[in-house]
Biotite code that builds the C-alpha atoms (Angstrom):
import biotite.structure as struc

atoms = struc.array([
    struc.Atom([144.635, -179.030, -18.783], chain_id="A", res_id=1, res_name="MET", atom_name="CA", element="C"),
    struc.Atom([144.080, -175.621, -17.247], chain_id="A", res_id=2, res_name="ARG", atom_name="CA", element="C"),
    struc.Atom([141.003, -174.332, -15.431], chain_id="A", res_id=3, res_name="THR", atom_name="CA", element="C"),
    struc.Atom([139.880, -170.793, -16.192], chain_id="A", res_id=4, res_name="LEU", atom_name="CA", element="C"),
    struc.Atom([137.046, -169.199, -14.260], chain_id="A", res_id=5, res_name="GLN", atom_name="CA", element="C"),
    struc.Atom([135.072, -166.273, -15.684], chain_id="A", res_id=6, res_name="PHE", atom_name="CA", element="C"),
    struc.Atom([132.138, -164.149, -14.674], chain_id="A", res_id=7, res_name="ASN", atom_name="CA", element="C"),
    struc.Atom([130.190, -163.367, -17.815], chain_id="A", res_id=8, res_name="ALA", atom_name="CA", element="C"),
    struc.Atom([126.940, -161.835, -18.982], chain_id="A", res_id=9, res_name="HIS", atom_name="CA", element="C"),
    struc.Atom([124.656, -163.818, -21.275], chain_id="A", res_id=10, res_name="VAL", atom_name="CA", element="C"),
    struc.Atom([123.071, -161.486, -23.818], chain_id="A", res_id=11, res_name="GLU", atom_name="CA", element="C"),
    struc.Atom([119.293, -161.225, -24.319], chain_id="A", res_id=12, res_name="HIS", atom_name="CA", element="C"),
    struc.Atom([119.643, -163.494, -27.367], chain_id="A", res_id=13, res_name="ASN", atom_name="CA", element="C"),
    struc.Atom([121.304, -166.178, -25.209], chain_id="A", res_id=14, res_name="ALA", atom_name="CA", element="C"),
    struc.Atom([124.742, -165.561, -26.741], chain_id="A", res_id=15, res_name="GLN", atom_name="CA", element="C"),
    struc.Atom([127.886, -165.602, -24.656], chain_id="A", res_id=16, res_name="LEU", atom_name="CA", element="C"),
    struc.Atom([131.068, -163.909, -25.834], chain_id="A", res_id=17, res_name="HIS", atom_name="CA", element="C"),
    struc.Atom([134.224, -165.399, -24.376], chain_id="A", res_id=18, res_name="LEU", atom_name="CA", element="C"),
    struc.Atom([137.816, -164.275, -24.895], chain_id="A", res_id=19, res_name="SER", atom_name="CA", element="C"),
    struc.Atom([140.585, -166.708, -24.021], chain_id="A", res_id=20, res_name="LEU", atom_name="CA", element="C"),
    struc.Atom([144.232, -165.984, -23.263], chain_id="A", res_id=21, res_name="PRO", atom_name="CA", element="C"),
    struc.Atom([146.492, -165.627, -26.318], chain_id="A", res_id=22, res_name="ALA", atom_name="CA", element="C"),
    struc.Atom([148.245, -168.932, -25.560], chain_id="A", res_id=23, res_name="GLU", atom_name="CA", element="C"),
    struc.Atom([145.192, -170.747, -26.958], chain_id="A", res_id=24, res_name="TYR", atom_name="CA", element="C"),
    struc.Atom([145.224, -168.934, -30.313], chain_id="A", res_id=25, res_name="ALA", atom_name="CA", element="C"),
    struc.Atom([145.285, -171.048, -33.503], chain_id="A", res_id=26, res_name="ASN", atom_name="CA", element="C"),
    struc.Atom([144.653, -174.397, -31.868], chain_id="A", res_id=27, res_name="GLN", atom_name="CA", element="C"),
    struc.Atom([141.773, -176.748, -31.192], chain_id="A", res_id=28, res_name="ASP", atom_name="CA", element="C"),
    struc.Atom([140.680, -176.982, -27.582], chain_id="A", res_id=29, res_name="VAL", atom_name="CA", element="C"),
    struc.Atom([138.013, -178.864, -25.702], chain_id="A", res_id=30, res_name="GLU", atom_name="CA", element="C"),
    struc.Atom([135.816, -176.694, -23.497], chain_id="A", res_id=31, res_name="LEU", atom_name="CA", element="C"),
    struc.Atom([133.611, -177.719, -20.600], chain_id="A", res_id=32, res_name="VAL", atom_name="CA", element="C"),
    struc.Atom([131.003, -175.126, -19.681], chain_id="A", res_id=33, res_name="VAL", atom_name="CA", element="C"),
    struc.Atom([129.349, -175.103, -16.284], chain_id="A", res_id=34, res_name="ILE", atom_name="CA", element="C"),
    struc.Atom([126.523, -172.612, -15.969], chain_id="A", res_id=35, res_name="ILE", atom_name="CA", element="C"),
    struc.Atom([125.689, -171.397, -12.494], chain_id="A", res_id=36, res_name="GLN", atom_name="CA", element="C"),
    struc.Atom([123.455, -168.336, -12.241], chain_id="A", res_id=37, res_name="PRO", atom_name="CA", element="C"),
    struc.Atom([124.859, -165.672, -9.958], chain_id="A", res_id=38, res_name="ARG", atom_name="CA", element="C"),
    struc.Atom([122.547, -164.668, -7.151], chain_id="A", res_id=39, res_name="HIS", atom_name="CA", element="C"),
    struc.Atom([123.281, -161.831, -4.839], chain_id="A", res_id=40, res_name="GLU", atom_name="CA", element="C"),
    struc.Atom([123.798, -162.983, -1.307], chain_id="A", res_id=41, res_name="SER", atom_name="CA", element="C"),
    struc.Atom([121.022, -162.365, 1.187], chain_id="A", res_id=42, res_name="MET", atom_name="CA", element="C"),
    struc.Atom([123.392, -160.126, 3.145], chain_id="A", res_id=43, res_name="GLU", atom_name="CA", element="C"),
    struc.Atom([123.939, -157.921, 0.084], chain_id="A", res_id=44, res_name="ARG", atom_name="CA", element="C"),
    struc.Atom([120.208, -157.834, -0.671], chain_id="A", res_id=45, res_name="GLN", atom_name="CA", element="C"),
    struc.Atom([119.502, -156.764, 2.916], chain_id="A", res_id=46, res_name="ASN", atom_name="CA", element="C"),
    struc.Atom([122.171, -154.061, 2.710], chain_id="A", res_id=47, res_name="TRP", atom_name="CA", element="C"),
    struc.Atom([120.765, -152.699, -0.565], chain_id="A", res_id=48, res_name="LEU", atom_name="CA", element="C"),
    struc.Atom([117.246, -152.674, 0.922], chain_id="A", res_id=49, res_name="ALA", atom_name="CA", element="C"),
    struc.Atom([118.569, -150.784, 3.963], chain_id="A", res_id=50, res_name="PHE", atom_name="CA", element="C"),
    struc.Atom([120.208, -148.177, 1.713], chain_id="A", res_id=51, res_name="ILE", atom_name="CA", element="C"),
    struc.Atom([116.975, -147.765, -0.283], chain_id="A", res_id=52, res_name="ASP", atom_name="CA", element="C"),
    struc.Atom([114.967, -147.271, 2.923], chain_id="A", res_id=53, res_name="GLN", atom_name="CA", element="C"),
    struc.Atom([117.321, -144.784, 4.569], chain_id="A", res_id=54, res_name="THR", atom_name="CA", element="C"),
    struc.Atom([118.710, -142.828, 1.614], chain_id="A", res_id=55, res_name="TYR", atom_name="CA", element="C"),
    struc.Atom([118.062, -139.119, 2.073], chain_id="A", res_id=56, res_name="GLY", atom_name="CA", element="C"),
    struc.Atom([116.576, -139.446, 5.563], chain_id="A", res_id=57, res_name="CYS", atom_name="CA", element="C"),
    struc.Atom([118.759, -136.579, 6.858], chain_id="A", res_id=58, res_name="LEU", atom_name="CA", element="C"),
    struc.Atom([118.238, -134.259, 3.900], chain_id="A", res_id=59, res_name="ALA", atom_name="CA", element="C"),
    struc.Atom([116.182, -131.827, 6.002], chain_id="A", res_id=60, res_name="ASP", atom_name="CA", element="C"),
    struc.Atom([118.361, -132.174, 9.114], chain_id="A", res_id=61, res_name="ASP", atom_name="CA", element="C"),
    struc.Atom([121.992, -132.497, 7.946], chain_id="A", res_id=62, res_name="PRO", atom_name="CA", element="C"),
    struc.Atom([124.698, -133.623, 10.322], chain_id="A", res_id=63, res_name="LEU", atom_name="CA", element="C"),
    struc.Atom([127.111, -130.971, 11.524], chain_id="A", res_id=64, res_name="GLU", atom_name="CA", element="C"),
    struc.Atom([130.514, -131.556, 13.036], chain_id="A", res_id=65, res_name="ARG", atom_name="CA", element="C"),
    struc.Atom([131.272, -129.182, 15.894], chain_id="A", res_id=66, res_name="PRO", atom_name="CA", element="C"),
    struc.Atom([134.638, -127.449, 16.222], chain_id="A", res_id=67, res_name="GLU", atom_name="CA", element="C"),
    struc.Atom([137.245, -129.899, 17.490], chain_id="A", res_id=68, res_name="GLN", atom_name="CA", element="C"),
    struc.Atom([139.314, -129.118, 20.599], chain_id="A", res_id=69, res_name="PRO", atom_name="CA", element="C"),
    struc.Atom([143.039, -128.502, 20.216], chain_id="A", res_id=70, res_name="VAL", atom_name="CA", element="C"),
    struc.Atom([145.149, -131.462, 21.290], chain_id="A", res_id=71, res_name="LEU", atom_name="CA", element="C"),
    struc.Atom([148.161, -130.212, 23.214], chain_id="A", res_id=72, res_name="LYS", atom_name="CA", element="C"),
    struc.Atom([149.945, -133.541, 23.248], chain_id="A", res_id=73, res_name="ASP", atom_name="CA", element="C"),
    struc.Atom([149.446, -134.480, 19.600], chain_id="A", res_id=74, res_name="ILE", atom_name="CA", element="C"),
    struc.Atom([153.182, -134.431, 18.820], chain_id="A", res_id=75, res_name="ASP", atom_name="CA", element="C"),
    struc.Atom([153.755, -137.016, 21.546], chain_id="A", res_id=76, res_name="ALA", atom_name="CA", element="C"),
    struc.Atom([151.232, -139.304, 19.898], chain_id="A", res_id=77, res_name="LEU", atom_name="CA", element="C"),
    struc.Atom([152.967, -139.123, 16.514], chain_id="A", res_id=78, res_name="LEU", atom_name="CA", element="C"),
])
């Protein structure tokens, strides 16, 4: 027995299309299906909400990077 784990999308007509590895071709197998809906984590939901709220907030005042000073000892650091 071998356990395979997949993430899949169930179509609007409730059909699921599943492709198995070639080693299972032309043979009878017994399948056990466990359905667990995927929910985005709260952390991801919070991050996406933050992006939606702040996207474009600097469009009228873009960030600018000032000229950087020359590092005299840069070769010593490398």
